[in-house]
C-alpha positions in Angstrom: -6.0 4.6 0.1 -4.5 7.8 0.6 -2.3 10.0 -1.5 0.5 10.4 1.0 2.8 8.4 3.0 3.5 10.9 5.9 1.2 12.8 8.3 -1.7 11.8 10.5 -3.8 10.4 7.5 -0.7 9.1 5.5 0.0 5.5 4.8 2.4 4.9 7.8 0.2 6.3 10.6 -3.0 4.7 9.1 -1.3 1.4 9.0 -0.3 1.6 12.6 -3.7 2.8 13.7 -5.6 0.2 11.7 -3.4 -2.5 12.9 -4.0 -1.5 16.5 -7.8 -1.4 15.9 -8.0 -4.6 13.5 -5.5 -6.8 14.9 -4.4 -5.7 18.4 -4.0 -9.1 20.0 -1.0 -11.6 19.8 2.6 -12.0 20.1 4.8 -9.6 18.1 7.8 -10.0 15.9 9.6 -6.7 15.4 11.7 -5.7 12.3 12.6 -2.2 11.3 10.5 -0.7 14.0 7.5 -2.3 12.8 5.4 -4.8 14.7 4.2 -7.9 12.9 1.5 -10.2 14.3 -0.4 -13.3 12.9 -3.2 -12.1 10.6 -1.7 -8.7 9.6 -2.3 -7.6 6.1 1.1 -7.1 4.4 2.6 -6.1 1.1 5.8 -7.0 -0.6 7.7 -3.9 -1.6 10.5 -5.4 -3.9 10.5 -8.2 -6.4 11.9 -11.4 -4.9 12.5 -14.0 -7.7 13.5 -16.7 -5.4 10.3 -16.5 -3.3 8.1 -15.7 -6.5 6.8 -12.6 -4.8 6.6 -9.3 -6.5 6.5 -5.5 -5.6 2.7 -4.8 -4.7 1.7 -8.4 -3.9 -0.6 -8.3 -0.9 -0.8 -11.3 1.6 -1.7 -12.0 5.3 0.7 -13.4 8.0 -0.4 -16.7 8.8 2.2 -18.1 11.1 5.2 -16.8 13.1 7.8 -19.1 14.4 9.2 -17.0 17.3 12.1 -19.6 18.0 13.4 -19.6 14.4 12.5 -15.9 13.8 10.6 -16.7 10.7 7.2 -15.5 9.3 4.8 -17.3 6.9 2.7 -15.2 4.5 -0.2 -16.5 2.4 -0.6 -14.7 -0.9 -3.6 -15.9 -2.7 -3.1 -19.8 -2.4 0.6 -19.7 -1.9 2.6 -19.8 1.3 5.8 -18.1 1.4 8.4 -18.3 4.2 10.4 -15.2 5.3 13.4 -15.0 7.3 13.5 -12.0 9.8 15.8 -10.0 7.3 13.3 -10.7 4.5 10.7 -8.6 6.4 12.7 -5.4 5.3 10.7 -5.9 2.0 7.4 -6.1 3.6 5.1 -3.5 5.0 1.6 -3.4 6.6 -1.1 -3.1 4.0 -4.1 -2.0 5.9 -3.8 1.3 4.0 -1.6 1.7 0.9 -0.8 4.8 -1.3 -2.9 5.4 -4.2 0.2 5.1 -6.5 1.0 1.6 -5.0 -2.5 0.5 -5.8 -1.9 1.1 -9.7 -2.6 -2.0 -11.5 -4.5 -3.8 -8.8 -8.1 -4.3 -8.4 -10.1 -4.8 -5.1 -13.8 -5.6 -4.2 -14.0 -2.4 -2.3 -11.8 0.7 -1.7 -12.0 3.5 0.9 -10.2 6.6 -0.3 -9.0 9.3 2.3 -8.9 12.7 0.8 -8.2 15.9 2.8 -7.2 19.4 1.9 -3.8 18.8 3.4 -3.2 16.4 0.4 -3.6 19.4 -2.0 -0.2 19.0 -3.5 -1.1 15.4 -4.7 -4.7 16.1 -5.6 -4.9 15.7 -9.4 -7.6 14.2 -11.4 -5.6 11.3 -12.6 -4.8 10.4 -9.0 -8.5 10.4 -8.1 -9.4 8.5 -11.3 -6.7 5.7 -10.3 -8.0 5.4 -6.8 -11.7 5.1 -7.9 -11.1 2.6 -10.7 -9.3 0.1 -8.3 -12.7 -0.9 -6.9 -14.6 -3.6 -8.5 -18.0 -3.0 -6.5 -17.7 -0.1 -4.0 -15.9 3.1 -3.6 -16.0 5.2 -0.4 -14.6 8.6 -0.5 -13.8 9.8 3.1 -12.9 13.5 3.7 -14.1 16.9 2.8 -16.0 18.1 -0.1 -13.4 20.7 -0.8 -10.7 17.9 -1.0 -12.7 16.0 -3.5 -13.3 19.2 -5.6 -9.6 19.8 -5.9 -8.6 16.9 -8.1 -12.1 17.3 -9.9 -11.2 20.8 -11.0 -7.4 20.0 -11.5 -6.9 18.3 -14.9 -3.2 19.3 -15.0 -0.8 16.4 -15.0 2.7 16.8 -13.8 4.9 15.8 -16.6 7.9 13.7 -15.8 11.1 14.4 -17.6 13.0 11.2 -18.5 15.4 10.3 -21.2 13.3 7.3 -22.1 12.2 8.7 -25.5 15.9 9.4 -26.5 17.2 5.9 -25.3 14.4 4.3 -27.3 15.1 6.2 -30.4 18.8 5.3 -30.2 18.3 1.6 -29.8 
């Protein structure tokens, strides 16, 4: 997990590098500039009620039909078939943002924290990352990057009209 999407240690670059290291072999199907291979770890990014897959669901590509341009993804014990256009709602999930992990739980979590993430480093973000792990948490980075959220208990407030809308209903 990492706090940001951009940069050398952001989700996008980490996914590309981790795919290159962990799943470098095999034929590739391309969509939206992304290379998908059998065995890639992927995440659904939008709810798809027809396929019964939802934002944040993580699966693994188990088959690619290159002639039909279709991909089969296994989510837990279910197989879901994707047309090529459906892959617009799928991203690699070797690395994910800490925000995207909210509500999920994993056996082990590796969290990448660097001072360049300082704008995002708040105590509640670190808490979210650490509490995603069932058994093991590994913090990778510098001591100063970990110290930033430990000292920073200020939560950025979100300004919405939700309270007013609830009160008026």
